[in-house]
N, CA, C, O and the ligand as a Tripos MOL2 file, in Angstrom:
@<TRIPOS>MOLECULE
protein
  281   279    71     0     0
PROTEIN
NO_CHARGES

@<TRIPOS>ATOM
      1 N          -5.3770    2.9240  -16.5260 N.3       1 MET1
      2 CA         -4.9300    2.8400  -15.1390 C.3       1 MET1
      3 C          -5.1200    1.4100  -14.6290 C.2       1 MET1
      4 O          -6.0320    0.6920  -15.0410 O.2       1 MET1
      5 N          -4.2190    1.0240  -13.7110 N.am      2 THR2
      6 CA         -4.2660   -0.3060  -13.1160 C.3       2 THR2
      7 C          -4.4970   -0.1610  -11.6150 C.2       2 THR2
      8 O          -3.9500    0.7410  -10.9800 O.2       2 THR2
      9 N          -5.2990   -1.0410  -11.0600 N.am      3 THR3
     10 CA         -5.5370   -1.0290   -9.6200 C.3       3 THR3
     11 C          -5.1390   -2.3870   -9.0350 C.2       3 THR3
     12 O          -5.5430   -3.4340   -9.5410 O.2       3 THR3
     13 N          -4.3500   -2.3540   -7.9740 N.am      4 SER4
     14 CA         -3.9690   -3.5720   -7.2690 C.3       4 SER4
     15 C          -4.3570   -3.4220   -5.8120 C.2       4 SER4
     16 O          -4.2770   -2.3310   -5.2470 O.2       4 SER4
     17 N          -4.7780   -4.5210   -5.2080 N.am      5 THR5
     18 CA         -5.2160   -4.4790   -3.8160 C.3       5 THR5
     19 C          -4.3740   -5.4310   -2.9720 C.2       5 THR5
     20 O          -4.1060   -6.5670   -3.3660 O.2       5 THR5
     21 N          -3.9690   -4.9480   -1.8190 N.am      6 TYR6
     22 CA         -3.1430   -5.7280   -0.8910 C.3       6 TYR6
     23 C          -3.7860   -5.6610    0.4870 C.2       6 TYR6
     24 O          -4.4650   -4.6900    0.8200 O.2       6 TYR6
     25 N          -3.5700   -6.6840    1.2700 N.am      7 THR7
     26 CA         -3.9980   -6.6530    2.6620 C.3       7 THR7
     27 C          -2.7700   -6.4100    3.5270 C.2       7 THR7
     28 O          -1.7860   -7.1470    3.4630 O.2       7 THR7
     29 N          -2.8510   -5.3490    4.3450 N.am      8 VAL8
     30 CA         -1.7340   -4.9690    5.2020 C.3       8 VAL8
     31 C          -2.0700   -5.2890    6.6440 C.2       8 VAL8
     32 O          -3.1570   -4.9780    7.1320 O.2       8 VAL8
     33 N          -1.1120   -5.9190    7.3230 N.am      9 LYS9
     34 CA         -1.3050   -6.3020    8.7150 C.3       9 LYS9
     35 C          -0.5950   -5.3270    9.6450 C.2       9 LYS9
     36 O           0.5170   -4.8890    9.3520 O.2       9 LYS9
     37 N          -1.2220   -4.9880   10.7470 N.am     10 GLY10
     38 CA         -0.5480   -4.2370   11.7970 C.3      10 GLY10
     39 C          -0.9460   -2.7800   11.9460 C.2      10 GLY10
     40 O          -0.5280   -2.1280   12.9030 O.2      10 GLY10
     41 N          -1.7450   -2.2500   11.0250 N.am     11 MET11
     42 CA         -2.1410   -0.8460   11.1380 C.3      11 MET11
     43 C          -3.2380   -0.7040   12.1930 C.2      11 MET11
     44 O          -4.2000   -1.4720   12.2140 O.2      11 MET11
     45 N          -3.0750    0.3020   13.0760 N.am     12 THR12
     46 CA         -4.0380    0.4490   14.1590 C.3      12 THR12
     47 C          -4.6980    1.8250   14.2180 C.2      12 THR12
     48 O          -5.7040    1.9860   14.9080 O.2      12 THR12
     49 N          -4.1680    2.8050   13.5230 N.am     13 CYS13
     50 CA         -4.7490    4.1440   13.6280 C.3      13 CYS13
     51 C          -4.4460    4.9730   12.3830 C.2      13 CYS13
     52 O          -3.8190    4.4960   11.4370 O.2      13 CYS13
     53 N          -4.8980    6.2040   12.4050 N.am     14 GLY14
     54 CA         -4.7280    7.0900   11.2670 C.3      14 GLY14
     55 C          -3.2840    7.3680   10.9060 C.2      14 GLY14
     56 O          -2.9530    7.5950    9.7420 O.2      14 GLY14
     57 N          -2.4110    7.3480   11.9330 N.am     15 HIS15
     58 CA         -0.9980    7.5680   11.6360 C.3      15 HIS15
     59 C          -0.4190    6.4080   10.8400 C.2      15 HIS15
     60 O           0.3880    6.6100    9.9320 O.2      15 HIS15
     61 N          -0.8270    5.2120   11.1790 N.am     16 CYS16
     62 CA         -0.3810    4.0320   10.4350 C.3      16 CYS16
     63 C          -0.8080    4.1640    8.9800 C.2      16 CYS16
     64 O          -0.0270    3.9140    8.0620 O.2      16 CYS16
     65 N          -2.0520    4.5590    8.7910 N.am     17 VAL17
     66 CA         -2.5960    4.7190    7.4420 C.3      17 VAL17
     67 C          -1.7770    5.7530    6.6680 C.2      17 VAL17
     68 O          -1.4200    5.5360    5.5100 O.2      17 VAL17
     69 N          -1.4850    6.8780    7.3230 N.am     18 SER18
     70 CA         -0.7130    7.9390    6.6740 C.3      18 SER18
     71 C           0.6670    7.4530    6.2740 C.2      18 SER18
     72 O           1.1410    7.7560    5.1790 O.2      18 SER18
     73 N           1.3230    6.6930    7.1640 N.am     19 SER19
     74 CA          2.6670    6.1800    6.8700 C.3      19 SER19
     75 C           2.6500    5.2830    5.6440 C.2      19 SER19
     76 O           3.4940    5.4120    4.7570 O.2      19 SER19
     77 N           1.6880    4.3770    5.6010 N.am     20 VAL20
     78 CA          1.6090    3.4450    4.4760 C.3      20 VAL20
     79 C           1.3110    4.2010    3.1830 C.2      20 VAL20
     80 O           1.9360    3.9460    2.1530 O.2      20 VAL20
     81 N           0.3650    5.1250    3.2370 N.am     21 LYS21
     82 CA          0.0150    5.8810    2.0360 C.3      21 LYS21
     83 C           1.1980    6.6920    1.5300 C.2      21 LYS21
     84 O           1.4210    6.8050    0.3250 O.2      21 LYS21
     85 N           1.9560    7.2550    2.4700 N.am     22 GLU22
     86 CA          3.1050    8.0810    2.0890 C.3      22 GLU22
     87 C           4.1840    7.2390    1.4210 C.2      22 GLU22
     88 O           4.6800    7.5880    0.3500 O.2      22 GLU22
     89 N           4.5460    6.1220    2.0650 N.am     23 GLU23
     90 CA          5.6190    5.2830    1.5150 C.3      23 GLU23
     91 C           5.2250    4.6680    0.1710 C.2      23 GLU23
     92 O           6.0050    4.6750   -0.7810 O.2      23 GLU23
     93 N           4.0220    4.1450    0.1110 N.am     24 VAL24
     94 CA          3.5810    3.5100   -1.1380 C.3      24 VAL24
     95 C           3.4300    4.5630   -2.2370 C.2      24 VAL24
     96 O           3.7130    4.3040   -3.4070 O.2      24 VAL24
     97 N           2.9790    5.7550   -1.8360 N.am     25 GLY25
     98 CA          2.8130    6.8350   -2.8060 C.3      25 GLY25
     99 C           4.1160    7.2760   -3.4450 C.2      25 GLY25
    100 O           4.1140    7.8750   -4.5200 O.2      25 GLY25
    101 N           5.2390    6.9800   -2.7810 N.am     26 GLU26
    102 CA          6.5500    7.3710   -3.3040 C.3      26 GLU26
    103 C           7.1460    6.3280   -4.2460 C.2      26 GLU26
    104 O           8.1730    6.5770   -4.8770 O.2      26 GLU26
    105 N           6.5080    5.1650   -4.3440 N.am     27 VAL27
    106 CA          7.0080    4.1340   -5.2580 C.3      27 VAL27
    107 C           6.8380    4.6210   -6.6950 C.2      27 VAL27
    108 O           5.7820    5.1310   -7.0660 O.2      27 VAL27
    109 N           7.8850    4.4580   -7.4950 N.am     28 ALA28
    110 CA          7.8580    4.9080   -8.8860 C.3      28 ALA28
    111 C           6.6790    4.3030   -9.6280 C.2      28 ALA28
    112 O           6.4860    3.0870   -9.6110 O.2      28 ALA28
    113 N           5.8950    5.1470  -10.2770 N.am     29 GLY29
    114 CA          4.7780    4.6770  -11.0790 C.3      29 GLY29
    115 C           3.4430    4.7150  -10.3590 C.2      29 GLY29
    116 O           2.3890    4.6460  -10.9910 O.2      29 GLY29
    117 N           3.4860    4.8240   -9.0330 N.am     30 VAL30
    118 CA          2.2300    4.8450   -8.2790 C.3      30 VAL30
    119 C           1.5790    6.2230   -8.4000 C.2      30 VAL30
    120 O           2.1950    7.2470   -8.1070 O.2      30 VAL30
    121 N           0.3240    6.2210   -8.8360 N.am     31 ALA31
    122 CA         -0.4150    7.4730   -8.9750 C.3      31 ALA31
    123 C          -1.1690    7.8070   -7.6990 C.2      31 ALA31
    124 O          -1.3030    8.9710   -7.3230 O.2      31 ALA31
    125 N          -1.6640    6.7520   -7.0320 N.am     32 HIS32
    126 CA         -2.4770    6.9900   -5.8420 C.3      32 HIS32
    127 C          -2.4900    5.7480   -4.9580 C.2      32 HIS32
    128 O          -2.5500    4.6210   -5.4510 O.2      32 HIS32
    129 N          -2.4340    5.9680   -3.6580 N.am     33 ALA33
    130 CA         -2.5290    4.8580   -2.7040 C.3      33 ALA33
    131 C          -3.6390    5.1810   -1.7250 C.2      33 ALA33
    132 O          -3.6960    6.2790   -1.1710 O.2      33 ALA33
    133 N          -4.5230    4.2140   -1.5180 N.am     34 GLU34
    134 CA         -5.6420    4.4140   -0.5980 C.3      34 GLU34
    135 C          -5.6540    3.2670    0.4000 C.2      34 GLU34
    136 O          -5.4210    2.1160    0.0320 O.2      34 GLU34
    137 N          -5.9270    3.5800    1.6710 N.am     35 VAL35
    138 CA         -5.9250    2.5540    2.7060 C.3      35 VAL35
    139 C          -7.2420    2.5920    3.4670 C.2      35 VAL35
    140 O          -7.7120    3.6610    3.8560 O.2      35 VAL35
    141 N          -7.8370    1.4200    3.6790 N.am     36 ASP36
    142 CA         -9.0070    1.2970    4.5310 C.3      36 ASP36
    143 C          -8.5530    0.6550    5.8360 C.2      36 ASP36
    144 O          -8.1900   -0.5210    5.8690 O.2      36 ASP36
    145 N          -8.5780    1.4390    6.9060 N.am     37 LEU37
    146 CA         -8.0460    0.9610    8.1800 C.3      37 LEU37
    147 C          -8.8310   -0.2380    8.7130 C.2      37 LEU37
    148 O          -8.2390   -1.1880    9.2250 O.2      37 LEU37
    149 N         -10.1470   -0.2000    8.5970 N.am     38 ALA38
    150 CA        -10.9920   -1.2580    9.1600 C.3      38 ALA38
    151 C         -10.6730   -2.6210    8.5560 C.2      38 ALA38
    152 O         -10.6540   -3.6320    9.2570 O.2      38 ALA38
    153 N         -10.4250   -2.6390    7.2550 N.am     39 THR39
    154 CA        -10.1830   -3.9150    6.5710 C.3      39 THR39
    155 C          -8.7020   -4.1740    6.3410 C.2      39 THR39
    156 O          -8.3100   -5.3050    6.0520 O.2      39 THR39
    157 N          -7.8700   -3.1360    6.4650 N.am     40 GLY40
    158 CA         -6.4480   -3.2740    6.1690 C.3      40 GLY40
    159 C          -6.1560   -3.3010    4.6860 C.2      40 GLY40
    160 O          -5.0430   -3.6260    4.2710 O.2      40 GLY40
    161 N          -7.1450   -2.9610    3.8900 N.am     41 LEU41
    162 CA         -6.9510   -3.0200    2.4410 C.3      41 LEU41
    163 C          -6.2220   -1.7880    1.9150 C.2      41 LEU41
    164 O          -6.5890   -0.6460    2.1910 O.2      41 LEU41
    165 N          -5.1840   -2.0690    1.1550 N.am     42 LEU42
    166 CA         -4.4060   -1.0280    0.4770 C.3      42 LEU42
    167 C          -4.7110   -1.1320   -1.0060 C.2      42 LEU42
    168 O          -4.5040   -2.1810   -1.6180 O.2      42 LEU42
    169 N          -5.1980   -0.0520   -1.5790 N.am     43 THR43
    170 CA         -5.4960   -0.0360   -3.0110 C.3      43 THR43
    171 C          -4.5220    0.9010   -3.6990 C.2      43 THR43
    172 O          -4.4350    2.0830   -3.3670 O.2      43 THR43
    173 N          -3.7920    0.3610   -4.6590 N.am     44 VAL44
    174 CA         -2.7620    1.1180   -5.3620 C.3      44 VAL44
    175 C          -3.1940    1.3340   -6.8100 C.2      44 VAL44
    176 O          -3.4910    0.3840   -7.5340 O.2      44 VAL44
    177 N          -3.2220    2.5830   -7.2090 N.am     45 THR45
    178 CA         -3.5670    2.9230   -8.5830 C.3      45 THR45
    179 C          -2.3070    3.3950   -9.2990 C.2      45 THR45
    180 O          -1.5580    4.2240   -8.7820 O.2      45 THR45
    181 N          -2.0850    2.8570  -10.4940 N.am     46 SER46
    182 CA         -0.9020    3.2360  -11.2490 C.3      46 SER46
    183 C          -1.2180    3.2200  -12.7420 C.2      46 SER46
    184 O          -2.1450    2.5510  -13.1970 O.2      46 SER46
    185 N          -0.4190    3.9750  -13.4850 N.am     47 GLU47
    186 CA         -0.5970    4.0430  -14.9370 C.3      47 GLU47
    187 C          -0.3210    2.6730  -15.5410 C.2      47 GLU47
    188 O          -1.1160    2.1460  -16.3200 O.2      47 GLU47
    189 N           0.8280    2.1050  -15.1630 N.am     48 ASP48
    190 CA          1.2210    0.7680  -15.5960 C.3      48 ASP48
    191 C           1.3680   -0.1000  -14.3540 C.2      48 ASP48
    192 O           1.5740    0.4210  -13.2580 O.2      48 ASP48
    193 N           1.2660   -1.4140  -14.5120 N.am     49 PRO49
    194 CA          1.4080   -2.2930  -13.3420 C.3      49 PRO49
    195 C           2.7380   -2.0620  -12.6150 C.2      49 PRO49
    196 O           3.7880   -1.9490  -13.2470 O.2      49 PRO49
    197 N           2.6810   -1.9920  -11.2840 N.am     50 VAL50
    198 CA          3.8730   -1.8280  -10.4610 C.3      50 VAL50
    199 C           4.1820   -3.1830   -9.8270 C.2      50 VAL50
    200 O           3.2770   -3.9060   -9.4100 O.2      50 VAL50
    201 N           5.4700   -3.5140   -9.7590 N.am     51 GLU51
    202 CA          5.8690   -4.8010   -9.1760 C.3      51 GLU51
    203 C           5.3740   -4.9320   -7.7340 C.2      51 GLU51
    204 O           5.5050   -4.0050   -6.9350 O.2      51 GLU51
    205 N           4.8100   -6.0870   -7.4210 N.am     52 ASP52
    206 CA          4.3520   -6.3410   -6.0580 C.3      52 ASP52
    207 C           5.4830   -6.1330   -5.0580 C.2      52 ASP52
    208 O           5.2740   -5.5900   -3.9730 O.2      52 ASP52
    209 N           6.6870   -6.5730   -5.4340 N.am     53 ALA53
    210 CA          7.8260   -6.4870   -4.5220 C.3      53 ALA53
    211 C           8.0950   -5.0440   -4.0970 C.2      53 ALA53
    212 O           8.4830   -4.7890   -2.9570 O.2      53 ALA53
    213 N           7.8870   -4.1020   -5.0200 N.am     54 ALA54
    214 CA          8.1290   -2.6920   -4.6990 C.3      54 ALA54
    215 C           7.0970   -2.1810   -3.6990 C.2      54 ALA54
    216 O           7.4210   -1.4000   -2.8040 O.2      54 ALA54
    217 N           5.8580   -2.6270   -3.8570 N.am     55 ILE55
    218 CA          4.7950   -2.2110   -2.9310 C.3      55 ILE55
    219 C           5.0300   -2.8450   -1.5620 C.2      55 ILE55
    220 O           4.9150   -2.1820   -0.5310 O.2      55 ILE55
    221 N           5.3580   -4.1310   -1.5670 N.am     56 ILE56
    222 CA          5.5980   -4.8480   -0.3110 C.3      56 ILE56
    223 C           6.7620   -4.2100    0.4440 C.2      56 ILE56
    224 O           6.7060   -4.0520    1.6640 O.2      56 ILE56
    225 N           7.8130   -3.8440   -0.2860 N.am     57 ALA57
    226 CA          8.9830   -3.2180    0.3380 C.3      57 ALA57
    227 C           8.6080   -1.8720    0.9520 C.2      57 ALA57
    228 O           9.0600   -1.5400    2.0480 O.2      57 ALA57
    229 N           7.7870   -1.1030    0.2530 N.am     58 ALA58
    230 CA          7.3820    0.2170    0.7560 C.3      58 ALA58
    231 C           6.5440    0.0680    2.0260 C.2      58 ALA58
    232 O           6.6950    0.8430    2.9710 O.2      58 ALA58
    233 N           5.6700   -0.9220    2.0430 N.am     59 VAL59
    234 CA          4.8490   -1.1680    3.2360 C.3      59 VAL59
    235 C           5.7530   -1.5550    4.4090 C.2      59 VAL59
    236 O           5.5110   -1.1600    5.5500 O.2      59 VAL59
    237 N           6.7960   -2.3320    4.1110 N.am     60 GLU60
    238 CA          7.7320   -2.7390    5.1720 C.3      60 GLU60
    239 C           8.5140   -1.5460    5.7040 C.2      60 GLU60
    240 O           8.7770   -1.4520    6.9030 O.2      60 GLU60
    241 N           8.8850   -0.6350    4.8060 N.am     61 VAL61
    242 CA          9.5900    0.5760    5.2350 C.3      61 VAL61
    243 C           8.7070    1.3650    6.2010 C.2      61 VAL61
    244 O           9.1940    1.9500    7.1680 O.2      61 VAL61
    245 N           7.4100    1.3710    5.9250 N.am     62 ALA62
    246 CA          6.4690    2.0760    6.8020 C.3      62 ALA62
    247 C           6.3170    1.3540    8.1380 C.2      62 ALA62
    248 O           5.8640    1.9470    9.1170 O.2      62 ALA62
    249 N           6.6930    0.0780    8.1800 N.am     63 GLY63
    250 CA          6.6620   -0.6730    9.4310 C.3      63 GLY63
    251 C           5.5740   -1.7360    9.5050 C.2      63 GLY63
    252 O           5.2560   -2.2370   10.5840 O.2      63 GLY63
    253 N           5.0030   -2.0770    8.3470 N.am     64 TYR64
    254 CA          3.8900   -3.0290    8.3360 C.3      64 TYR64
    255 C           4.1730   -4.1470    7.3390 C.2      64 TYR64
    256 O           5.2020   -4.1530    6.6620 O.2      64 TYR64
    257 N           3.2440   -5.0870    7.2640 N.am     65 GLU65
    258 CA          3.4720   -6.2850    6.4720 C.3      65 GLU65
    259 C           2.2920   -6.5540    5.5410 C.2      65 GLU65
    260 O           1.1280   -6.4820    5.9360 O.2      65 GLU65
    261 N           2.6320   -6.8640    4.2980 N.am     66 VAL66
    262 CA          1.5920   -7.2850    3.3470 C.3      66 VAL66
    263 C           1.3690   -8.7700    3.5510 C.2      66 VAL66
    264 O           2.3040   -9.5640    3.4450 O.2      66 VAL66
    265 N           0.1310   -9.1470    3.8430 N.am     67 VAL67
    266 CA         -0.1590  -10.5620    4.0880 C.3      67 VAL67
    267 C          -0.9380  -11.1990    2.9410 C.2      67 VAL67
    268 O          -1.0990  -12.4180    2.8850 O.2      67 VAL67
    269 N          -1.4140  -10.3640    2.0380 N.am     68 ASN68
    270 CA         -2.1770  -10.9150    0.9230 C.3      68 ASN68
    271 C          -2.1740   -9.9350   -0.2450 C.2      68 ASN68
    272 O          -2.1460   -8.7180   -0.0630 O.2      68 ASN68
    273 N          -2.2030  -10.4980   -1.4410 N.am     69 ARG69
    274 CA         -2.2810   -9.6750   -2.6460 C.3      69 ARG69
    275 C          -3.4750  -10.1860   -3.4340 C.2      69 ARG69
    276 O          -3.5590  -11.3750   -3.7410 O.2      69 ARG69
    277 N          -4.4010   -9.2890   -3.7630 N.am     70 SER70
    278 CA         -5.5730   -9.7310   -4.5050 C.3      70 SER70
    279 C          -5.7800   -8.8730   -5.7350 C.2      70 SER70
    280 O          -6.7260   -9.0970   -6.4910 O.2      70 SER70
    281 CU         -1.1000    3.9210   14.0650 Cu       71 CU71
@<TRIPOS>BOND
     1     1     2 1
     2     2     3 1
     3     3     4 2
     4     3     5 am
     5     5     6 1
     6     6     7 1
     7     7     8 2
     8     7     9 am
     9     9    10 1
    10    10    11 1
    11    11    12 2
    12    11    13 am
    13    13    14 1
    14    14    15 1
    15    15    16 2
    16    15    17 am
    17    17    18 1
    18    18    19 1
    19    19    20 2
    20    19    21 am
    21    21    22 1
    22    22    23 1
    23    23    24 2
    24    23    25 am
    25    25    26 1
    26    26    27 1
    27    27    28 2
    28    27    29 am
    29    29    30 1
    30    30    31 1
    31    31    32 2
    32    31    33 am
    33    33    34 1
    34    34    35 1
    35    35    36 2
    36    35    37 am
    37    37    38 1
    38    38    39 1
    39    39    40 2
    40    39    41 am
    41    41    42 1
    42    42    43 1
    43    43    44 2
    44    43    45 am
    45    45    46 1
    46    46    47 1
    47    47    48 2
    48    47    49 am
    49    49    50 1
    50    50    51 1
    51    51    52 2
    52    51    53 am
    53    53    54 1
    54    54    55 1
    55    55    56 2
    56    55    57 am
    57    57    58 1
    58    58    59 1
    59    59    60 2
    60    59    61 am
    61    61    62 1
    62    62    63 1
    63    63    64 2
    64    63    65 am
    65    65    66 1
    66    66    67 1
    67    67    68 2
    68    67    69 am
    69    69    70 1
    70    70    71 1
    71    71    72 2
    72    71    73 am
    73    73    74 1
    74    74    75 1
    75    75    76 2
    76    75    77 am
    77    77    78 1
    78    78    79 1
    79    79    80 2
    80    79    81 am
    81    81    82 1
    82    82    83 1
    83    83    84 2
    84    83    85 am
    85    85    86 1
    86    86    87 1
    87    87    88 2
    88    87    89 am
    89    89    90 1
    90    90    91 1
    91    91    92 2
    92    91    93 am
    93    93    94 1
    94    94    95 1
    95    95    96 2
    96    95    97 am
    97    97    98 1
    98    98    99 1
    99    99   100 2
   100    99   101 am
   101   101   102 1
   102   102   103 1
   103   103   104 2
   104   103   105 am
   105   105   106 1
   106   106   107 1
   107   107   108 2
   108   107   109 am
   109   109   110 1
   110   110   111 1
   111   111   112 2
   112   111   113 am
   113   113   114 1
   114   114   115 1
   115   115   116 2
   116   115   117 am
   117   117   118 1
   118   118   119 1
   119   119   120 2
   120   119   121 am
   121   121   122 1
   122   122   123 1
   123   123   124 2
   124   123   125 am
   125   125   126 1
   126   126   127 1
   127   127   128 2
   128   127   129 am
   129   129   130 1
   130   130   131 1
   131   131   132 2
   132   131   133 am
   133   133   134 1
   134   134   135 1
   135   135   136 2
   136   135   137 am
   137   137   138 1
   138   138   139 1
   139   139   140 2
   140   139   141 am
   141   141   142 1
   142   142   143 1
   143   143   144 2
   144   143   145 am
   145   145   146 1
   146   146   147 1
   147   147   148 2
   148   147   149 am
   149   149   150 1
   150   150   151 1
   151   151   152 2
   152   151   153 am
   153   153   154 1
   154   154   155 1
   155   155   156 2
   156   155   157 am
   157   157   158 1
   158   158   159 1
   159   159   160 2
   160   159   161 am
   161   161   162 1
   162   162   163 1
   163   163   164 2
   164   163   165 am
   165   165   166 1
   166   166   167 1
   167   167   168 2
   168   167   169 am
   169   169   170 1
   170   170   171 1
   171   171   172 2
   172   171   173 am
   173   173   174 1
   174   174   175 1
   175   175   176 2
   176   175   177 am
   177   177   178 1
   178   178   179 1
   179   179   180 2
   180   179   181 am
   181   181   182 1
   182   182   183 1
   183   183   184 2
   184   183   185 am
   185   185   186 1
   186   186   187 1
   187   187   188 2
   188   187   189 am
   189   189   190 1
   190   190   191 1
   191   191   192 2
   192   191   193 am
   193   193   194 1
   194   194   195 1
   195   195   196 2
   196   195   197 am
   197   197   198 1
   198   198   199 1
   199   199   200 2
   200   199   201 am
   201   201   202 1
   202   202   203 1
   203   203   204 2
   204   203   205 am
   205   205   206 1
   206   206   207 1
   207   207   208 2
   208   207   209 am
   209   209   210 1
   210   210   211 1
   211   211   212 2
   212   211   213 am
   213   213   214 1
   214   214   215 1
   215   215   216 2
   216   215   217 am
   217   217   218 1
   218   218   219 1
   219   219   220 2
   220   219   221 am
   221   221   222 1
   222   222   223 1
   223   223   224 2
   224   223   225 am
   225   225   226 1
   226   226   227 1
   227   227   228 2
   228   227   229 am
   229   229   230 1
   230   230   231 1
   231   231   232 2
   232   231   233 am
   233   233   234 1
   234   234   235 1
   235   235   236 2
   236   235   237 am
   237   237   238 1
   238   238   239 1
   239   239   240 2
   240   239   241 am
   241   241   242 1
   242   242   243 1
   243   243   244 2
   244   243   245 am
   245   245   246 1
   246   246   247 1
   247   247   248 2
   248   247   249 am
   249   249   250 1
   250   250   251 1
   251   251   252 2
   252   251   253 am
   253   253   254 1
   254   254   255 1
   255   255   256 2
   256   255   257 am
   257   257   258 1
   258   258   259 1
   259   259   260 2
   260   259   261 am
   261   261   262 1
   262   262   263 1
   263   263   264 2
   264   263   265 am
   265   265   266 1
   266   266   267 1
   267   267   268 2
   268   267   269 am
   269   269   270 1
   270   270   271 1
   271   271   272 2
   272   271   273 am
   273   273   274 1
   274   274   275 1
   275   275   276 2
   276   275   277 am
   277   277   278 1
   278   278   279 1
   279   279   280 2
@<TRIPOS>SUBSTRUCTURE
     1 MET1         2 RESIDUE 1 A MET
     2 THR2         6 RESIDUE 1 A THR
     3 THR3        10 RESIDUE 1 A THR
     4 SER4        14 RESIDUE 1 A SER
     5 THR5        18 RESIDUE 1 A THR
     6 TYR6        22 RESIDUE 1 A TYR
     7 THR7        26 RESIDUE 1 A THR
     8 VAL8        30 RESIDUE 1 A VAL
     9 LYS9        34 RESIDUE 1 A LYS
    10 GLY10       38 RESIDUE 1 A GLY
    11 MET11       42 RESIDUE 1 A MET
    12 THR12       46 RESIDUE 1 A THR
    13 CYS13       50 RESIDUE 1 A CYS
    14 GLY14       54 RESIDUE 1 A GLY
    15 HIS15       58 RESIDUE 1 A HIS
    16 CYS16       62 RESIDUE 1 A CYS
    17 VAL17       66 RESIDUE 1 A VAL
    18 SER18       70 RESIDUE 1 A SER
    19 SER19       74 RESIDUE 1 A SER
    20 VAL20       78 RESIDUE 1 A VAL
    21 LYS21       82 RESIDUE 1 A LYS
    22 GLU22       86 RESIDUE 1 A GLU
    23 GLU23       90 RESIDUE 1 A GLU
    24 VAL24       94 RESIDUE 1 A VAL
    25 GLY25       98 RESIDUE 1 A GLY
    26 GLU26      102 RESIDUE 1 A GLU
    27 VAL27      106 RESIDUE 1 A VAL
    28 ALA28      110 RESIDUE 1 A ALA
    29 GLY29      114 RESIDUE 1 A GLY
    30 VAL30      118 RESIDUE 1 A VAL
    31 ALA31      122 RESIDUE 1 A ALA
    32 HIS32      126 RESIDUE 1 A HIS
    33 ALA33      130 RESIDUE 1 A ALA
    34 GLU34      134 RESIDUE 1 A GLU
    35 VAL35      138 RESIDUE 1 A VAL
    36 ASP36      142 RESIDUE 1 A ASP
    37 LEU37      146 RESIDUE 1 A LEU
    38 ALA38      150 RESIDUE 1 A ALA
    39 THR39      154 RESIDUE 1 A THR
    40 GLY40      158 RESIDUE 1 A GLY
    41 LEU41      162 RESIDUE 1 A LEU
    42 LEU42      166 RESIDUE 1 A LEU
    43 THR43      170 RESIDUE 1 A THR
    44 VAL44      174 RESIDUE 1 A VAL
    45 THR45      178 RESIDUE 1 A THR
    46 SER46      182 RESIDUE 1 A SER
    47 GLU47      186 RESIDUE 1 A GLU
    48 ASP48      190 RESIDUE 1 A ASP
    49 PRO49      194 RESIDUE 1 A PRO
    50 VAL50      198 RESIDUE 1 A VAL
    51 GLU51      202 RESIDUE 1 A GLU
    52 ASP52      206 RESIDUE 1 A ASP
    53 ALA53      210 RESIDUE 1 A ALA
    54 ALA54      214 RESIDUE 1 A ALA
    55 ILE55      218 RESIDUE 1 A ILE
    56 ILE56      222 RESIDUE 1 A ILE
    57 ALA57      226 RESIDUE 1 A ALA
    58 ALA58      230 RESIDUE 1 A ALA
    59 VAL59      234 RESIDUE 1 A VAL
    60 GLU60      238 RESIDUE 1 A GLU
    61 VAL61      242 RESIDUE 1 A VAL
    62 ALA62      246 RESIDUE 1 A ALA
    63 GLY63      250 RESIDUE 1 A GLY
    64 TYR64      254 RESIDUE 1 A TYR
    65 GLU65      258 RESIDUE 1 A GLU
    66 VAL66      262 RESIDUE 1 A VAL
    67 VAL67      266 RESIDUE 1 A VAL
    68 ASN68      270 RESIDUE 1 A ASN
    69 ARG69      274 RESIDUE 1 A ARG
    70 SER70      278 RESIDUE 1 A SER
    71 CU71       281 GROUP 0 **** ****
């Protein structure tokens, strides 16, 4: 399994977290998406590495912005 971490800007409540988790969770290859609201950290777990662009696009669909990839 591979884990990638992103910093998401703009989330303010549990609904924001749910939206991001839902959209990112639908990206092909993603096994699990976890969000920490306090830090804005999005942790994506996948069997094989998933393209950053796909994760960034999913976060944008949810209405937020990836400001960092670590
Ligand atoms: Cu919200």
